[in-house]
C-alpha positions as CSV (number, residue, x, y, z in Angstrom):
1,M,-46.1,-58.9,45.2
2,L,-47.5,-55.6,43.9
3,V,-50.0,-56.3,41.1
4,A,-51.4,-52.8,40.7
5,A,-51.1,-49.2,41.9
6,A,-53.2,-46.1,41.7
7,V,-51.9,-42.6,42.4
8,C,-54.4,-39.9,43.4
9,P,-54.2,-36.4,44.8
10,C,-55.5,-35.8,48.3
11,P,-57.1,-32.3,48.6
12,P,-60.3,-32.4,50.6
13,L,-61.8,-30.3,47.7
14,L,-62.2,-33.6,45.9
15,V,-65.3,-34.0,48.0
16,P,-68.1,-32.0,46.4
17,A,-69.6,-31.0,49.8
18,V,-66.3,-29.4,50.7
19,A,-65.7,-27.8,47.3
20,A,-69.3,-26.5,47.3
21,G,-69.8,-24.2,44.3
22,A,-66.4,-25.1,42.9
23,A,-67.2,-28.8,42.9
24,P,-67.8,-29.2,39.1
25,E,-64.3,-27.9,38.4
26,L,-62.9,-31.0,39.9
27,D,-65.2,-33.5,38.2
28,P,-62.4,-34.6,35.7
29,V,-60.1,-35.4,38.7
30,R,-62.7,-37.4,40.5
31,D,-63.5,-39.3,37.3
32,A,-59.8,-40.1,36.8
33,C,-59.5,-41.3,40.4
34,A,-62.4,-43.6,39.8
35,D,-60.8,-45.0,36.7
36,A,-57.5,-45.6,38.6
37,L,-59.4,-47.4,41.4
38,G,-61.0,-49.5,38.7
39,V,-57.6,-50.7,37.7
40,L,-56.9,-51.8,41.2
41,A,-60.2,-53.7,41.3
42,A,-59.4,-55.4,38.0
43,A,-56.1,-56.7,39.4
44,R,-58.0,-58.8,42.0
45,P,-55.7,-58.0,45.0
46,D,-55.7,-59.9,48.2
47,R,-54.8,-56.8,50.1
48,L,-55.1,-53.0,49.5
49,V,-52.7,-50.7,51.2
50,V,-53.4,-47.0,51.2
51,V,-50.4,-44.7,51.7
52,G,-50.8,-41.0,52.3
53,A,-49.0,-38.0,53.6
54,A,-49.5,-37.5,57.3
55,E,-48.0,-35.8,60.3
56,P,-47.5,-37.8,62.4
57,G,-47.4,-41.0,60.4
58,G,-48.6,-44.4,61.5
59,P,-50.6,-47.5,60.5
60,Y,-54.4,-47.3,60.3
61,P,-56.2,-50.7,60.4
62,E,-59.4,-51.3,58.4
63,G,-62.3,-49.6,60.1
64,S,-60.4,-46.5,61.1
65,R,-62.6,-43.5,61.0
66,G,-62.1,-39.9,59.9
67,S,-64.1,-36.8,59.2
68,F,-64.4,-33.7,57.0
69,R,-65.7,-31.7,59.9
70,G,-62.4,-29.8,60.1
71,F,-63.3,-28.5,56.6
72,G,-66.7,-27.3,57.6
73,V,-68.6,-30.4,56.4
74,D,-70.5,-32.9,58.7
75,L,-69.3,-36.0,56.8
76,D,-67.7,-39.0,58.4
77,V,-65.9,-41.8,56.6
78,R,-64.2,-45.1,57.5
79,L,-61.4,-47.0,55.9
80,G,-62.8,-50.0,54.1
81,R,-66.0,-51.9,55.0
82,G,-64.7,-54.5,57.4
83,G,-64.9,-54.1,61.1
84,G,-61.1,-54.3,61.4
85,T,-59.3,-53.7,64.7
86,A,-59.3,-49.9,64.8
87,S,-59.7,-48.2,68.1
88,P,-62.1,-45.2,68.4
89,E,-59.0,-43.0,68.9
90,A,-57.4,-44.1,65.6
91,R,-58.5,-41.1,63.5
92,L,-57.4,-41.0,59.9
93,P,-55.2,-38.1,58.7
94,A,-56.6,-35.9,55.9
95,S,-54.9,-37.7,53.1
96,L,-56.4,-41.0,54.2
97,V,-59.8,-39.4,54.9
98,V,-59.9,-38.4,51.2
99,A,-58.8,-42.0,50.2
100,A,-61.6,-43.5,52.3
101,W,-64.1,-41.2,50.6
102,L,-62.8,-42.2,47.2
103,L,-63.0,-45.9,48.0
104,D,-66.5,-45.6,49.4
105,R,-67.5,-43.6,46.3
106,T,-66.5,-46.5,44.1
107,D,-68.0,-49.1,46.4
108,W,-64.7,-50.8,47.1
109,A,-65.3,-54.3,48.4
110,H,-62.6,-56.2,46.5
111,A,-60.0,-56.7,49.2
112,P,-59.3,-55.8,52.9
113,V,-57.9,-52.2,53.3
114,E,-55.2,-50.9,55.5
115,G,-53.8,-47.4,55.8
116,L,-50.3,-46.0,56.3
117,G,-49.5,-42.4,57.0
118,V,-46.0,-41.2,56.2
119,G,-44.4,-37.9,57.2
120,E,-42.6,-35.6,54.8
121,P,-39.1,-36.0,56.5
122,L,-39.1,-39.8,55.9
123,A,-35.7,-40.6,54.3
124,V,-35.7,-42.0,50.7
125,E,-34.1,-45.3,51.8
126,R,-36.8,-45.8,54.4
127,C,-39.5,-45.1,51.9
128,I,-38.2,-47.6,49.5
129,Q,-37.8,-50.3,52.3
130,I,-41.4,-49.6,53.4
131,G,-42.5,-50.2,49.8
132,R,-40.6,-53.4,49.6
133,D,-42.2,-54.6,52.8
134,I,-45.7,-53.8,51.6
135,A,-45.1,-55.6,48.3
136,G,-43.9,-58.7,50.2
137,S,-46.8,-58.7,52.6
138,A,-49.3,-60.8,50.4
139,E,-49.4,-62.7,47.2
140,R,-51.3,-60.0,45.4
141,V,-51.0,-56.5,46.8
142,A,-52.5,-53.3,45.5
143,L,-51.4,-49.8,46.5
144,L,-53.4,-46.6,46.6
145,V,-50.9,-43.7,46.8
146,M,-52.3,-40.3,48.0
147,G,-50.3,-37.1,47.5
148,D,-50.2,-33.8,45.7
149,G,-47.5,-32.3,43.5
150,S,-46.1,-28.8,44.0
151,A,-48.2,-26.1,45.7
152,C,-46.4,-23.3,43.9
153,R,-47.8,-23.2,40.3
154,T,-49.5,-19.8,40.4
155,L,-49.5,-16.5,42.3
156,K,-52.6,-17.6,44.3
157,A,-51.2,-21.1,45.1
158,P,-50.7,-22.0,48.8
159,G,-46.9,-21.7,48.3
160,Y,-47.1,-18.7,45.9
161,L,-45.5,-18.9,42.5
162,D,-42.2,-20.7,42.0
163,D,-40.8,-21.0,38.5
164,R,-39.4,-24.4,39.3
165,A,-42.8,-25.9,40.2
166,A,-44.1,-26.6,36.6
167,G,-40.9,-28.5,35.8
168,F,-41.0,-30.4,39.0
169,D,-44.5,-31.6,38.4
170,A,-43.8,-32.4,34.8
171,E,-41.0,-34.8,35.8
172,I,-43.3,-36.5,38.3
173,A,-46.0,-36.8,35.6
174,R,-43.5,-38.3,33.2
175,A,-42.2,-40.8,35.8
176,L,-45.8,-41.9,36.7
177,A,-46.8,-42.2,33.0
178,A,-43.7,-44.4,32.3
179,A,-43.7,-46.3,35.7
180,D,-40.2,-45.0,36.0
181,I,-39.1,-46.4,39.3
182,A,-35.6,-45.0,39.1
183,A,-36.9,-41.5,38.5
184,L,-39.2,-41.6,41.6
185,K,-36.3,-42.9,43.7
186,A,-34.1,-40.0,42.5
187,L,-36.6,-37.3,43.5
188,D,-34.8,-34.4,45.1
189,T,-36.2,-34.4,48.7
190,G,-35.1,-30.8,49.3
191,L,-36.7,-29.5,46.2
192,A,-39.9,-31.5,47.0
193,R,-40.0,-29.8,50.4
194,E,-39.6,-26.4,48.9
195,M,-42.3,-27.1,46.4
196,Q,-44.6,-28.3,49.3
197,A,-45.2,-31.5,47.5
198,S,-47.0,-33.9,49.9
199,G,-46.6,-36.8,47.5
200,R,-42.8,-37.2,47.6
201,A,-42.6,-39.9,50.3
202,P,-45.7,-41.9,49.1
203,W,-44.4,-41.9,45.5
204,Q,-41.1,-43.2,46.7
205,I,-42.8,-46.0,48.7
206,L,-44.5,-46.9,45.4
207,A,-41.1,-47.0,43.8
208,G,-39.9,-49.5,46.4
209,A,-43.1,-51.6,46.1
210,A,-42.9,-51.8,42.3
211,E,-39.2,-52.9,42.1
212,E,-39.9,-56.5,41.1
213,A,-43.4,-56.1,39.7
214,G,-42.8,-55.1,36.1
215,L,-45.8,-52.9,35.9
216,G,-46.6,-50.4,33.1
217,G,-47.9,-46.9,33.8
218,S,-50.7,-44.7,32.5
219,L,-51.2,-41.0,33.3
220,L,-54.9,-40.3,33.7
221,Y,-54.8,-36.6,34.9
222,D,-52.2,-33.9,35.1
223,D,-53.2,-30.3,35.9
224,A,-53.0,-27.6,38.6
225,P,-56.5,-26.1,38.9
226,Y,-55.7,-24.2,42.1
227,G,-52.0,-23.8,41.7
228,V,-51.4,-27.2,43.1
229,G,-50.2,-30.1,41.0
230,Y,-52.8,-32.9,40.9
231,L,-51.7,-36.1,39.3
232,V,-53.7,-39.3,38.7
233,A,-52.0,-42.5,37.4
234,A,-52.6,-46.2,37.3
235,W,-49.9,-48.9,37.2
236,S,-50.8,-52.5,36.2
């Protein structure tokens, strides 16, 4: 059963070494992510599943490795602290690399960790079923959900300016703050794709996992510092 969930954005810029001179600008996001992970730790889970946007998708066992070298930084990470069963070829996608860094930054050692990468085209019904399966996989499951909102909030945003982006992100923020499962399930997949929102599938997996959990939500961060919607929330 799902006992807690944390929602975090997944830009590599969260890592100060990647952000370089711009690193202080994202300190509030990093602090909010640390607070959200603290909620997961306080729930005393038996298992932590990290879900993030990835192409292609796939499972990543504890011990899977990743790197920020593709972003110009000689920094390697691993998912969790256990040895796991990961093969050397099992390289984490970018969203899970950021998650691994966040977990290491907060000294996560509260439960075994597994990763799941999900592709943007994944159908809503499949996302919800994956969430249900995750929730039923252990007595006390925690979920770390990695994904960004729209990438169209400003003229300099990766997707340029789209007048619909602010409203799209505002609805996600409202749903996360209220732990509104129905609203997450009802997200418009076509609009999410147009908004270049990498969090759509992970958020809908959260909705499926939380169906029987009765969790409450708290929004810890909501802004778009580089024209991309970054949202941090905790459910418990």
